[in-house]
A tleap script that builds the chain and sets N, CA, C and O, in Angstrom:
source leaprc.protein.ff14SB
mol = sequence {
  NMET ALA LYS ILE GLU ILE ARG ARG LEU GLY
  PRO GLY ASP ALA SER VAL LEU ASP ARG VAL
  ALA ALA ASP VAL PHE ASP GLN ALA ILE ASN
  LYS LYS ARG LEU ALA VAL TYR LEU ARG GLU
  PRO GLY HIE LEU LEU PHE VAL ALA ILE CYS
  ASP GLY GLU VAL ILE GLY GLN ALA ARG GLY
  MET ILE HIE HIE HIE PRO ASP MET GLU ASP
  GLU LEU TYR ILE ASP ASN LEU GLY VAL ALA
  PRO SER PHE GLN ARG GLN GLN ILE GLY THR
  ARG LEU ILE LYS ALA LEU LEU LYS SER GLY
  LYS GLU GLN GLY CYS ARG GLU ALA TRP VAL
  GLY THR GLU GLN ASP ASN GLU ALA ALA ARG
  LYS LEU TYR GLU SER LEU GLY ASP SER GLY
  GLU LEU VAL VAL PHE PHE THR TYR LYS CLEU
}
set mol.1.N position { 0.846 -1.189 0.000 }
set mol.1.CA position { 0.000 0.000 0.000 }
set mol.1.C position { 0.885 1.244 0.000 }
set mol.1.O position { 1.901 1.290 0.695 }
set mol.2.N position { 0.503 2.234 -0.769 }
set mol.2.CA position { 1.254 3.481 -0.858 }
set mol.2.C position { 1.135 4.265 0.449 }
set mol.2.O position { 0.138 4.166 1.165 }
set mol.3.N position { 2.169 5.039 0.737 }
set mol.3.CA position { 2.174 5.873 1.937 }
set mol.3.C position { 1.206 7.045 1.755 }
set mol.3.O position { 1.162 7.670 0.695 }
set mol.4.N position { 0.438 7.328 2.798 }
set mol.4.CA position { -0.497 8.445 2.776 }
set mol.4.C position { -0.037 9.474 3.787 }
set mol.4.O position { 0.083 9.189 4.978 }
set mol.5.N position { 0.218 10.679 3.292 }
set mol.5.CA position { 0.689 11.796 4.121 }
set mol.5.C position { -0.496 12.682 4.493 }
set mol.5.O position { -1.304 13.036 3.635 }
set mol.6.N position { -0.598 13.038 5.768 }
set mol.6.CA position { -1.592 14.010 6.232 }
set mol.6.C position { -0.854 15.319 6.433 }
set mol.6.O position { 0.171 15.361 7.114 }
set mol.7.N position { -1.373 16.391 5.840 }
set mol.7.CA position { -0.654 17.671 5.843 }
set mol.7.C position { -1.632 18.828 5.956 }
set mol.7.O position { -2.687 18.835 5.323 }
set mol.8.N position { -1.260 19.813 6.779 }
set mol.8.CA position { -2.047 21.050 6.848 }
set mol.8.C position { -1.560 21.987 5.757 }
set mol.8.O position { -0.356 22.176 5.582 }
set mol.9.N position { -2.493 22.569 5.028 }
set mol.9.CA position { -2.140 23.526 3.986 }
set mol.9.C position { -2.161 24.936 4.543 }
set mol.9.O position { -2.991 25.283 5.384 }
set mol.10.N position { -1.227 25.741 4.054 }
set mol.10.CA position { -1.128 27.141 4.438 }
set mol.10.C position { -1.128 28.024 3.206 }
set mol.10.O position { -1.366 27.542 2.099 }
set mol.11.N position { -0.862 29.326 3.383 }
set mol.11.CA position { -0.965 30.280 2.277 }
set mol.11.C position { -0.153 29.931 1.028 }
set mol.11.O position { -0.580 30.272 -0.076 }
set mol.12.N position { 0.975 29.281 1.153 }
set mol.12.CA position { 1.792 28.970 -0.013 }
set mol.12.C position { 1.532 27.603 -0.618 }
set mol.12.O position { 2.309 27.144 -1.455 }
set mol.13.N position { 0.464 26.948 -0.215 }
set mol.13.CA position { 0.244 25.553 -0.605 }
set mol.13.C position { -0.895 25.326 -1.594 }
set mol.13.O position { -1.329 24.187 -1.763 }
set mol.14.N position { -1.383 26.349 -2.239 }
set mol.14.CA position { -2.533 26.191 -3.140 }
set mol.14.C position { -2.264 25.162 -4.235 }
set mol.14.O position { -3.180 24.448 -4.644 }
set mol.15.N position { -1.042 25.075 -4.709 }
set mol.15.CA position { -0.738 24.154 -5.811 }
set mol.15.C position { -0.894 22.686 -5.413 }
set mol.15.O position { -1.008 21.822 -6.282 }
set mol.16.N position { -0.901 22.396 -4.112 }
set mol.16.CA position { -1.126 21.019 -3.657 }
set mol.16.C position { -2.476 20.524 -4.173 }
set mol.16.O position { -2.655 19.329 -4.408 }
set mol.17.N position { -3.420 21.441 -4.347 }
set mol.17.CA position { -4.766 21.066 -4.776 }
set mol.17.C position { -4.924 21.068 -6.297 }
set mol.17.O position { -6.045 21.070 -6.805 }
set mol.18.N position { -3.807 21.067 -7.020 }
set mol.18.CA position { -3.879 20.958 -8.478 }
set mol.18.C position { -4.277 19.544 -8.910 }
set mol.18.O position { -4.859 19.363 -9.980 }
set mol.19.N position { -3.968 18.550 -8.088 }
set mol.19.CA position { -4.337 17.151 -8.372 }
set mol.19.C position { -5.195 16.631 -7.225 }
set mol.19.O position { -4.686 16.312 -6.151 }
set mol.20.N position { -6.488 16.551 -7.463 }
set mol.20.CA position { -7.432 16.112 -6.432 }
set mol.20.C position { -8.298 14.995 -7.016 }
set mol.20.O position { -8.852 15.139 -8.106 }
set mol.21.N position { -8.408 13.905 -6.302 }
set mol.21.CA position { -9.259 12.794 -6.726 }
set mol.21.C position { -10.727 13.225 -6.717 }
set mol.21.O position { -11.105 14.177 -6.035 }
set mol.22.N position { -11.529 12.516 -7.475 }
set mol.22.CA position { -12.965 12.800 -7.545 }
set mol.22.C position { -13.627 12.589 -6.186 }
set mol.22.O position { -13.251 11.692 -5.431 }
set mol.23.N position { -14.609 13.422 -5.890 }
set mol.23.CA position { -15.459 13.330 -4.696 }
set mol.23.C position { -14.753 13.656 -3.386 }
set mol.23.O position { -15.266 13.329 -2.316 }
set mol.24.N position { -13.589 14.293 -3.448 }
set mol.24.CA position { -12.915 14.729 -2.219 }
set mol.24.C position { -13.533 16.041 -1.741 }
set mol.24.O position { -13.761 16.219 -0.544 }
set mol.25.N position { -13.803 16.951 -2.661 }
set mol.25.CA position { -14.484 18.210 -2.362 }
set mol.25.C position { -15.886 18.149 -2.964 }
set mol.25.O position { -16.131 17.385 -3.897 }
set mol.26.N position { -16.788 18.939 -2.438 }
set mol.26.CA position { -18.162 18.947 -2.927 }
set mol.26.C position { -18.291 19.579 -4.309 }
set mol.26.O position { -19.150 19.193 -5.102 }
set mol.27.N position { -17.423 20.561 -4.589 }
set mol.27.CA position { -17.456 21.265 -5.870 }
set mol.27.C position { -16.027 21.543 -6.309 }
set mol.27.O position { -15.079 21.263 -5.576 }
set mol.28.N position { -15.878 22.095 -7.511 }
set mol.28.CA position { -14.554 22.455 -8.019 }
set mol.28.C position { -13.953 23.555 -7.141 }
set mol.28.O position { -14.671 24.403 -6.612 }
set mol.29.N position { -12.650 23.527 -6.997 }
set mol.29.CA position { -11.963 24.517 -6.176 }
set mol.29.C position { -11.823 25.826 -6.949 }
set mol.29.O position { -11.392 25.841 -8.102 }
set mol.30.N position { -12.192 26.909 -6.300 }
set mol.30.CA position { -12.055 28.249 -6.846 }
set mol.30.C position { -10.759 28.827 -6.279 }
set mol.30.O position { -10.638 28.999 -5.066 }
set mol.31.N position { -9.799 29.124 -7.136 }
set mol.31.CA position { -8.466 29.562 -6.692 }
set mol.31.C position { -8.514 30.840 -5.845 }
set mol.31.O position { -7.751 30.963 -4.888 }
set mol.32.N position { -9.383 31.777 -6.172 }
set mol.32.CA position { -9.474 33.017 -5.386 }
set mol.32.C position { -9.999 32.727 -3.979 }
set mol.32.O position { -9.453 33.227 -2.996 }
set mol.33.N position { -11.058 31.921 -3.886 }
set mol.33.CA position { -11.601 31.581 -2.563 }
set mol.33.C position { -10.607 30.751 -1.767 }
set mol.33.O position { -10.495 30.910 -0.552 }
set mol.34.N position { -9.882 29.864 -2.450 }
set mol.34.CA position { -8.865 29.050 -1.789 }
set mol.34.C position { -7.782 29.937 -1.186 }
set mol.34.O position { -7.370 29.720 -0.047 }
set mol.35.N position { -7.319 30.931 -1.936 }
set mol.35.CA position { -6.273 31.833 -1.429 }
set mol.35.C position { -6.745 32.571 -0.179 }
set mol.35.O position { -5.994 32.696 0.788 }
set mol.36.N position { -7.979 33.057 -0.194 }
set mol.36.CA position { -8.542 33.746 0.975 }
set mol.36.C position { -8.620 32.783 2.155 }
set mol.36.O position { -8.240 33.130 3.273 }
set mol.37.N position { -9.111 31.577 1.902 }
set mol.37.CA position { -9.256 30.578 2.967 }
set mol.37.C position { -7.908 30.267 3.612 }
set mol.37.O position { -7.791 30.246 4.837 }
set mol.38.N position { -6.901 30.028 2.790 }
set mol.38.CA position { -5.591 29.642 3.313 }
set mol.38.C position { -4.873 30.771 4.046 }
set mol.38.O position { -3.998 30.509 4.871 }
set mol.39.N position { -5.228 32.022 3.757 }
set mol.39.CA position { -4.605 33.168 4.448 }
set mol.39.C position { -5.111 33.345 5.870 }
set mol.39.O position { -4.416 33.914 6.710 }
set mol.40.N position { -6.313 32.864 6.144 }
set mol.40.CA position { -6.918 33.060 7.457 }
set mol.40.C position { -6.327 32.074 8.471 }
set mol.40.O position { -6.457 30.863 8.291 }
set mol.41.N position { -5.678 32.572 9.536 }
set mol.41.CA position { -5.053 31.658 10.501 }
set mol.41.C position { -6.051 30.770 11.246 }
set mol.41.O position { -5.672 29.701 11.724 }
set mol.42.N position { -7.297 31.179 11.355 }
set mol.42.CA position { -8.295 30.379 12.044 }
set mol.42.C position { -8.962 29.342 11.159 }
set mol.42.O position { -9.801 28.571 11.623 }
set mol.43.N position { -8.593 29.323 9.887 }
set mol.43.CA position { -9.121 28.309 8.971 }
set mol.43.C position { -8.118 27.172 8.893 }
set mol.43.O position { -6.928 27.401 8.677 }
set mol.44.N position { -8.590 25.961 9.066 }
set mol.44.CA position { -7.726 24.787 9.044 }
set mol.44.C position { -8.130 23.891 7.887 }
set mol.44.O position { -9.297 23.517 7.767 }
set mol.45.N position { -7.179 23.545 7.038 }
set mol.45.CA position { -7.423 22.625 5.935 }
set mol.45.C position { -6.328 21.574 5.941 }
set mol.45.O position { -5.161 21.867 5.679 }
set mol.46.N position { -6.721 20.347 6.244 }
set mol.46.CA position { -5.805 19.218 6.217 }
set mol.46.C position { -6.144 18.355 5.020 }
set mol.46.O position { -7.316 18.162 4.697 }
set mol.47.N position { -5.116 17.833 4.360 }
set mol.47.CA position { -5.327 16.960 3.215 }
set mol.47.C position { -4.583 15.649 3.429 }
set mol.47.O position { -3.588 15.585 4.150 }
set mol.48.N position { -5.090 14.616 2.787 }
set mol.48.CA position { -4.405 13.328 2.716 }
set mol.48.C position { -3.889 13.210 1.289 }
set mol.48.O position { -4.641 13.379 0.330 }
set mol.49.N position { -2.603 12.919 1.161 }
set mol.49.CA position { -1.966 12.867 -0.151 }
set mol.49.C position { -1.383 11.477 -0.366 }
set mol.49.O position { -0.700 10.932 0.501 }
set mol.50.N position { -1.666 10.912 -1.541 }
set mol.50.CA position { -1.127 9.611 -1.929 }
set mol.50.C position { -0.573 9.743 -3.345 }
set mol.50.O position { -1.301 10.092 -4.274 }
set mol.51.N position { 0.698 9.468 -3.501 }
set mol.51.CA position { 1.348 9.554 -4.823 }
set mol.51.C position { 1.102 10.897 -5.505 }
set mol.51.O position { 0.856 10.947 -6.710 }
set mol.52.N position { 1.166 11.987 -4.737 }
set mol.52.CA position { 1.033 13.325 -5.288 }
set mol.52.C position { -0.386 13.786 -5.548 }
set mol.52.O position { -0.592 14.894 -6.042 }
set mol.53.N position { -1.366 12.963 -5.227 }
set mol.53.CA position { -2.764 13.318 -5.442 }
set mol.53.C position { -3.478 13.453 -4.098 }
set mol.53.O position { -3.301 12.624 -3.206 }
set mol.54.N position { -4.281 14.497 -3.963 }
set mol.54.CA position { -5.079 14.686 -2.757 }
set mol.54.C position { -6.240 13.704 -2.823 }
set mol.54.O position { -7.059 13.749 -3.741 }
set mol.55.N position { -6.299 12.814 -1.830 }
set mol.55.CA position { -7.333 11.781 -1.817 }
set mol.55.C position { -8.294 11.956 -0.631 }
set mol.55.O position { -9.216 11.161 -0.447 }
set mol.56.N position { -8.067 12.997 0.162 }
set mol.56.CA position { -8.953 13.289 1.281 }
set mol.56.C position { -8.712 14.688 1.800 }
set mol.56.O position { -7.632 15.250 1.617 }
set mol.57.N position { -9.718 15.251 2.449 }
set mol.57.CA position { -9.575 16.575 3.052 }
set mol.57.C position { -10.520 16.702 4.223 }
set mol.57.O position { -11.594 16.101 4.252 }
set mol.58.N position { -10.096 17.499 5.192 }
set mol.58.CA position { -10.953 17.883 6.314 }
set mol.58.C position { -10.656 19.334 6.619 }
set mol.58.O position { -9.501 19.760 6.628 }
set mol.59.N position { -11.701 20.080 6.866 }
set mol.59.CA position { -11.470 21.492 7.174 }
set mol.59.C position { -12.346 21.933 8.330 }
set mol.59.O position { -13.417 21.386 8.594 }
set mol.60.N position { -11.835 22.952 9.005 }
set mol.60.CA position { -12.545 23.483 10.156 }
set mol.60.C position { -12.176 24.929 10.377 }
set mol.60.O position { -11.315 25.486 9.695 }
set mol.61.N position { -12.848 25.527 11.350 }
set mol.61.CA position { -12.618 26.930 11.687 }
set mol.61.C position { -12.587 27.091 13.189 }
set mol.61.O position { -13.362 26.466 13.913 }
set mol.62.N position { -11.692 27.925 13.643 }
set mol.62.CA position { -11.646 28.282 15.059 }
set mol.62.C position { -12.641 29.423 15.278 }
set mol.62.O position { -12.547 30.474 14.643 }
set mol.63.N position { -13.579 29.204 16.173 }
set mol.63.CA position { -14.547 30.243 16.533 }
set mol.63.C position { -14.064 30.921 17.806 }
set mol.63.O position { -13.850 30.272 18.830 }
set mol.64.N position { -13.899 32.226 17.727 }
set mol.64.CA position { -13.526 33.032 18.894 }
set mol.64.C position { -14.796 33.706 19.409 }
set mol.64.O position { -15.565 34.277 18.636 }
set mol.65.N position { -15.000 33.634 20.692 }
set mol.65.CA position { -16.215 34.174 21.298 }
set mol.65.C position { -15.849 35.198 22.374 }
set mol.65.O position { -14.798 35.081 23.005 }
set mol.66.N position { -16.709 36.203 22.591 }
set mol.66.CA position { -16.437 37.164 23.654 }
set mol.66.C position { -16.814 36.650 25.037 }
set mol.66.O position { -16.387 37.215 26.043 }
set mol.67.N position { -17.608 35.588 25.098 }
set mol.67.CA position { -18.135 35.157 26.391 }
set mol.67.C position { -17.850 33.698 26.733 }
set mol.67.O position { -18.312 33.209 27.763 }
set mol.68.N position { -17.105 33.001 25.895 }
set mol.68.CA position { -16.791 31.603 26.191 }
set mol.68.C position { -15.499 31.196 25.496 }
set mol.68.O position { -14.957 31.935 24.675 }
set mol.69.N position { -15.022 30.016 25.838 }
set mol.69.CA position { -13.763 29.513 25.291 }
set mol.69.C position { -13.847 29.356 23.770 }
set mol.69.O position { -14.923 29.147 23.209 }
set mol.70.N position { -12.690 29.461 23.121 }
set mol.70.CA position { -12.633 29.209 21.689 }
set mol.70.C position { -13.013 27.751 21.424 }
set mol.70.O position { -12.775 26.874 22.254 }
set mol.71.N position { -13.600 27.513 20.268 }
set mol.71.CA position { -13.992 26.160 19.899 }
set mol.71.C position { -13.666 25.917 18.432 }
set mol.71.O position { -13.579 26.851 17.635 }
set mol.72.N position { -13.488 24.655 18.094 }
set mol.72.CA position { -13.225 24.252 16.728 }
set mol.72.C position { -14.508 23.731 16.102 }
set mol.72.O position { -15.127 22.802 16.621 }
set mol.73.N position { -14.902 24.325 14.997 }
set mol.73.CA position { -16.034 23.836 14.217 }
set mol.73.C position { -15.470 23.000 13.072 }
set mol.73.O position { -14.717 23.515 12.245 }
set mol.74.N position { -15.821 21.732 13.016 }
set mol.74.CA position { -15.398 20.853 11.929 }
set mol.74.C position { -16.418 21.028 10.811 }
set mol.74.O position { -17.585 20.661 10.948 }
set mol.75.N position { -15.955 21.594 9.713 }
set mol.75.CA position { -16.840 22.048 8.657 }
set mol.75.C position { -17.092 21.012 7.571 }
set mol.75.O position { -18.205 20.936 7.053 }
set mol.76.N position { -16.094 20.216 7.213 }
set mol.76.CA position { -16.265 19.350 6.060 }
set mol.76.C position { -15.222 18.249 6.071 }
set mol.76.O position { -14.097 18.441 6.533 }
set mol.77.N position { -15.613 17.094 5.556 }
set mol.77.CA position { -14.714 15.949 5.424 }
set mol.77.C position { -15.049 15.249 4.128 }
set mol.77.O position { -16.218 15.003 3.828 }
set mol.78.N position { -14.027 14.929 3.360 }
set mol.78.CA position { -14.251 14.181 2.128 }
set mol.78.C position { -13.079 13.258 1.850 }
set mol.78.O position { -11.923 13.663 1.970 }
set mol.79.N position { -13.371 12.025 1.482 }
set mol.79.CA position { -12.352 11.052 1.117 }
set mol.79.C position { -12.790 10.401 -0.183 }
set mol.79.O position { -13.950 10.013 -0.328 }
set mol.80.N position { -11.866 10.280 -1.131 }
set mol.80.CA position { -12.170 9.634 -2.409 }
set mol.80.C position { -12.741 8.236 -2.144 }
set mol.80.O position { -12.230 7.512 -1.289 }
set mol.81.N position { -13.782 7.858 -2.861 }
set mol.81.CA position { -14.435 6.563 -2.610 }
set mol.81.C position { -13.475 5.369 -2.573 }
set mol.81.O position { -13.655 4.467 -1.756 }
set mol.82.N position { -12.476 5.349 -3.429 }
set mol.82.CA position { -11.560 4.193 -3.458 }
set mol.82.C position { -10.638 4.137 -2.241 }
set mol.82.O position { -9.934 3.146 -2.044 }
set mol.83.N position { -10.636 5.203 -1.417 }
set mol.83.CA position { -9.799 5.231 -0.220 }
set mol.83.C position { -10.620 5.223 1.065 }
set mol.83.O position { -10.059 5.295 2.158 }
set mol.84.N position { -11.928 5.135 0.943 }
set mol.84.CA position { -12.771 5.120 2.137 }
set mol.84.C position { -12.602 3.810 2.904 }
set mol.84.O position { -12.201 2.787 2.349 }
set mol.85.N position { -12.919 3.875 4.195 }
set mol.85.CA position { -12.827 2.742 5.121 }
set mol.85.C position { -11.392 2.244 5.299 }
set mol.85.O position { -11.139 1.056 5.499 }
set mol.86.N position { -10.457 3.207 5.218 }
set mol.86.CA position { -9.048 2.899 5.454 }
set mol.86.C position { -8.462 3.805 6.541 }
set mol.86.O position { -7.246 3.978 6.626 }
set mol.87.N position { -9.338 4.382 7.372 }
set mol.87.CA position { -8.949 5.241 8.497 }
set mol.87.C position { -8.421 6.616 8.067 }
set mol.87.O position { -7.889 7.348 8.902 }
set mol.88.N position { -8.553 6.977 6.804 }
set mol.88.CA position { -8.068 8.282 6.342 }
set mol.88.C position { -8.917 9.400 6.932 }
set mol.88.O position { -8.378 10.404 7.397 }
set mol.89.N position { -10.243 9.240 6.920 }
set mol.89.CA position { -11.119 10.247 7.528 }
set mol.89.C position { -10.816 10.421 9.005 }
set mol.89.O position { -10.790 11.545 9.508 }
set mol.90.N position { -10.590 9.324 9.697 }
set mol.90.CA position { -10.248 9.385 11.117 }
set mol.90.C position { -8.936 10.139 11.322 }
set mol.90.O position { -8.838 10.983 12.212 }
set mol.91.N position { -7.947 9.845 10.515 }
set mol.91.CA position { -6.649 10.538 10.628 }
set mol.91.C position { -6.798 12.038 10.365 }
set mol.91.O position { -6.182 12.856 11.048 }
set mol.92.N position { -7.615 12.392 9.375 }
set mol.92.CA position { -7.834 13.805 9.071 }
set mol.92.C position { -8.542 14.523 10.215 }
set mol.92.O position { -8.143 15.623 10.595 }
set mol.93.N position { -9.589 13.911 10.766 }
set mol.93.CA position { -10.308 14.532 11.879 }
set mol.93.C position { -9.408 14.646 13.100 }
set mol.93.O position { -9.433 15.666 13.789 }
set mol.94.N position { -8.618 13.623 13.378 }
set mol.94.CA position { -7.689 13.696 14.515 }
set mol.94.C position { -6.668 14.806 14.327 }
set mol.94.O position { -6.289 15.462 15.298 }
set mol.95.N position { -6.212 15.031 13.096 }
set mol.95.CA position { -5.281 16.140 12.825 }
set mol.95.C position { -5.965 17.482 13.100 }
set mol.95.O position { -5.354 18.379 13.681 }
set mol.96.N position { -7.224 17.624 12.688 }
set mol.96.CA position { -7.986 18.841 12.981 }
set mol.96.C position { -8.131 19.048 14.484 }
set mol.96.O position { -7.909 20.148 14.990 }
set mol.97.N position { -8.505 17.980 15.197 }
set mol.97.CA position { -8.693 18.091 16.646 }
set mol.97.C position { -7.390 18.480 17.347 }
set mol.97.O position { -7.393 19.317 18.250 }
set mol.98.N position { -6.298 17.880 16.938 }
set mol.98.CA position { -5.001 18.199 17.536 }
set mol.98.C position { -4.636 19.659 17.283 }
set mol.98.O position { -4.177 20.351 18.191 }
set mol.99.N position { -4.837 20.126 16.063 }
set mol.99.CA position { -4.524 21.517 15.732 }
set mol.99.C position { -5.408 22.475 16.530 }
set mol.99.O position { -4.926 23.490 17.034 }
set mol.100.N position { -6.699 22.157 16.645 }
set mol.100.CA position { -7.593 23.000 17.440 }
set mol.100.C position { -7.138 23.085 18.883 }
set mol.100.O position { -7.134 24.163 19.477 }
set mol.101.N position { -6.757 21.952 19.446 }
set mol.101.CA position { -6.276 21.933 20.833 }
set mol.101.C position { -5.006 22.767 20.973 }
set mol.101.O position { -4.861 23.527 21.930 }
set mol.102.N position { -4.091 22.623 20.022 }
set mol.102.CA position { -2.845 23.394 20.058 }
set mol.102.C position { -3.102 24.894 19.960 }
set mol.102.O position { -2.295 25.695 20.432 }
set mol.103.N position { -4.229 25.278 19.346 }
set mol.103.CA position { -4.565 26.696 19.213 }
set mol.103.C position { -5.489 27.183 20.335 }
set mol.103.O position { -6.051 28.275 20.249 }
set mol.104.N position { -5.641 26.382 21.369 }
set mol.104.CA position { -6.368 26.827 22.557 }
set mol.104.C position { -7.825 26.445 22.634 }
set mol.104.O position { -8.505 26.845 23.579 }
set mol.105.N position { -8.335 25.685 21.678 }
set mol.105.CA position { -9.734 25.269 21.735 }
set mol.105.C position { -9.912 24.214 22.820 }
set mol.105.O position { -9.078 23.324 22.990 }
set mol.106.N position { -11.005 24.334 23.541 }
set mol.106.CA position { -11.308 23.353 24.591 }
set mol.106.C position { -12.379 22.378 24.141 }
set mol.106.O position { -12.650 21.386 24.817 }
set mol.107.N position { -12.991 22.664 22.989 }
set mol.107.CA position { -14.072 21.819 22.511 }
set mol.107.C position { -14.121 21.905 20.988 }
set mol.107.O position { -13.723 22.908 20.396 }
set mol.108.N position { -14.616 20.839 20.368 }
set mol.108.CA position { -14.852 20.827 18.925 }
set mol.108.C position { -16.257 20.292 18.688 }
set mol.108.O position { -16.779 19.511 19.484 }
set mol.109.N position { -16.863 20.719 17.589 }
set mol.109.CA position { -18.188 20.226 17.263 }
set mol.109.C position { -18.342 20.054 15.764 }
set mol.109.O position { -17.667 20.708 14.969 }
set mol.110.N position { -19.241 19.164 15.403 }
set mol.110.CA position { -19.505 18.854 14.002 }
set mol.110.C position { -20.965 18.457 13.878 }
set mol.110.O position { -21.550 17.916 14.816 }
set mol.111.N position { -21.536 18.720 12.750 }
set mol.111.CA position { -22.904 18.294 12.477 }
set mol.111.C position { -22.933 17.407 11.245 }
set mol.111.O position { -22.108 17.557 10.344 }
set mol.112.N position { -23.870 16.494 11.208 }
set mol.112.CA position { -24.082 15.669 10.025 }
set mol.112.C position { -25.554 15.270 9.963 }
set mol.112.O position { -26.286 15.405 10.944 }
set mol.113.N position { -25.966 14.793 8.833 }
set mol.113.CA position { -27.343 14.387 8.651 }
set mol.113.C position { -27.620 13.099 9.439 }
set mol.113.O position { -26.734 12.261 9.610 }
set mol.114.N position { -28.857 12.957 9.911 }
set mol.114.CA position { -29.226 11.772 10.687 }
set mol.114.C position { -29.023 10.489 9.893 }
set mol.114.O position { -28.672 9.460 10.470 }
set mol.115.N position { -29.234 10.531 8.596 }
set mol.115.CA position { -29.135 9.306 7.793 }
set mol.115.C position { -27.739 9.067 7.210 }
set mol.115.O position { -27.551 8.133 6.430 }
set mol.116.N position { -26.771 9.888 7.573 }
set mol.116.CA position { -25.398 9.700 7.095 }
set mol.116.C position { -24.690 8.741 8.053 }
set mol.116.O position { -23.940 9.151 8.938 }
set mol.117.N position { -24.955 7.459 7.846 }
set mol.117.CA position { -24.453 6.441 8.770 }
set mol.117.C position { -22.932 6.386 8.830 }
set mol.117.O position { -22.365 6.188 9.905 }
set mol.118.N position { -22.262 6.557 7.691 }
set mol.118.CA position { -20.799 6.493 7.676 }
set mol.118.C position { -20.199 7.620 8.522 }
set mol.118.O position { -19.286 7.387 9.315 }
set mol.119.N position { -20.711 8.831 8.353 }
set mol.119.CA position { -20.202 9.959 9.139 }
set mol.119.C position { -20.502 9.764 10.616 }
set mol.119.O position { -19.639 9.990 11.464 }
set mol.120.N position { -21.719 9.345 10.923 }
set mol.120.CA position { -22.073 9.143 12.329 }
set mol.120.C position { -21.194 8.087 12.972 }
set mol.120.O position { -20.771 8.251 14.116 }
set mol.121.N position { -20.915 7.018 12.266 }
set mol.121.CA position { -20.062 5.949 12.789 }
set mol.121.C position { -18.647 6.482 13.057 }
set mol.121.O position { -18.044 6.174 14.084 }
set mol.122.N position { -18.130 7.284 12.118 }
set mol.122.CA position { -16.799 7.874 12.301 }
set mol.122.C position { -16.771 8.770 13.530 }
set mol.122.O position { -15.900 8.613 14.387 }
set mol.123.N position { -17.710 9.705 13.629 }
set mol.123.CA position { -17.694 10.652 14.742 }
set mol.123.C position { -17.941 9.954 16.081 }
set mol.123.O position { -17.341 10.324 17.090 }
set mol.124.N position { -18.804 8.963 16.097 }
set mol.124.CA position { -19.035 8.203 17.330 }
set mol.124.C position { -17.788 7.429 17.743 }
set mol.124.O position { -17.538 7.254 18.936 }
set mol.125.N position { -17.005 6.965 16.777 }
set mol.125.CA position { -15.783 6.221 17.098 }
set mol.125.C position { -14.747 7.105 17.790 }
set mol.125.O position { -13.827 6.606 18.438 }
set mol.126.N position { -14.905 8.412 17.649 }
set mol.126.CA position { -13.977 9.350 18.278 }
set mol.126.C position { -14.437 9.773 19.665 }
set mol.126.O position { -13.791 10.601 20.306 }
set mol.127.N position { -15.563 9.204 20.141 }
set mol.127.CA position { -15.886 9.394 21.541 }
set mol.127.C position { -17.157 10.107 21.909 }
set mol.127.O position { -17.303 10.477 23.074 }
set mol.128.N position { -18.091 10.331 21.004 }
set mol.128.CA position { -19.337 10.979 21.389 }
set mol.128.C position { -20.488 10.316 20.644 }
set mol.128.O position { -20.316 9.810 19.535 }
set mol.129.N position { -21.640 10.325 21.254 }
set mol.129.CA position { -22.794 9.689 20.632 }
set mol.129.C position { -23.685 10.680 19.902 }
set mol.129.O position { -24.663 10.279 19.272 }
set mol.130.N position { -23.370 11.951 19.973 }
set mol.130.CA position { -24.162 12.962 19.277 }
set mol.130.C position { -25.404 13.355 20.046 }
set mol.130.O position { -25.727 12.782 21.086 }
set mol.131.N position { -26.087 14.345 19.510 }
set mol.131.CA position { -27.340 14.811 20.098 }
set mol.131.C position { -28.205 15.356 18.986 }
set mol.131.O position { -27.697 15.771 17.944 }
set mol.132.N position { -29.510 15.358 19.198 }
set mol.132.CA position { -30.422 15.894 18.199 }
set mol.132.C position { -30.407 17.409 18.235 }
set mol.132.O position { -30.384 18.023 19.302 }
set mol.133.N position { -30.419 18.011 17.028 }
set mol.133.CA position { -30.463 19.460 16.919 }
set mol.133.C position { -31.449 19.836 15.810 }
set mol.133.O position { -31.818 18.997 14.988 }
set mol.134.N position { -31.859 21.067 15.798 }
set mol.134.CA position { -32.658 21.614 14.723 }
set mol.134.C position { -31.776 22.588 13.959 }
set mol.134.O position { -31.080 23.403 14.565 }
set mol.135.N position { -31.800 22.511 12.654 }
set mol.135.CA position { -30.887 23.287 11.806 }
set mol.135.C position { -31.698 24.179 10.889 }
set mol.135.O position { -32.644 23.706 10.258 }
set mol.136.N position { -31.356 25.461 10.794 }
set mol.136.CA position { -32.029 26.404 9.930 }
set mol.136.C position { -31.051 26.937 8.899 }
set mol.136.O position { -29.885 27.170 9.218 }
set mol.137.N position { -31.501 27.133 7.679 }
set mol.137.CA position { -30.685 27.723 6.634 }
set mol.137.C position { -31.420 28.933 6.085 }
set mol.137.O position { -32.619 28.869 5.814 }
set mol.138.N position { -30.698 30.042 5.922 }
set mol.138.CA position { -31.264 31.275 5.398 }
set mol.138.C position { -30.573 31.638 4.097 }
set mol.138.O position { -29.346 31.734 4.061 }
set mol.139.N position { -31.311 31.838 3.054 }
set mol.139.CA position { -30.759 32.307 1.792 }
set mol.139.C position { -30.472 33.800 1.910 }
set mol.139.O position { -31.341 34.574 2.311 }
set mol.140.N position { -29.264 34.198 1.563 }
set mol.140.CA position { -28.885 35.626 1.640 }
set mol.140.C position { -28.704 36.215 0.263 }
set mol.140.O position { -28.387 37.398 0.134 }
savepdb mol mol.pdb
quit
């Protein structure tokens, strides 16, 4: 099996995303938005790389609050279908959690759909059973 590297991307790393396997991101990468994202120190983007191709990604954001501790919001996780169920998603989430802790976060949170069994199984394996929430979306 080929070696898989987990790496955090920063402002000078946009070219790493020139080779991305299918279904790792939800949509095509926009270079301008990527540059803005990578410049923000509170934005975390970790990738899994195999043979020079990005085969997984996880991203999150550090939320700073005026009245409570900083927290890590886990925003997105994607692994190419041919690499799923090989602990890559777990490694990516653990890298996010470690980085959040190193940046002073005392808690992390993530949301997923009730019927997304694979995601729920992954997140539960990391130590929580989840809770029911109500989610609202506003078109702006």
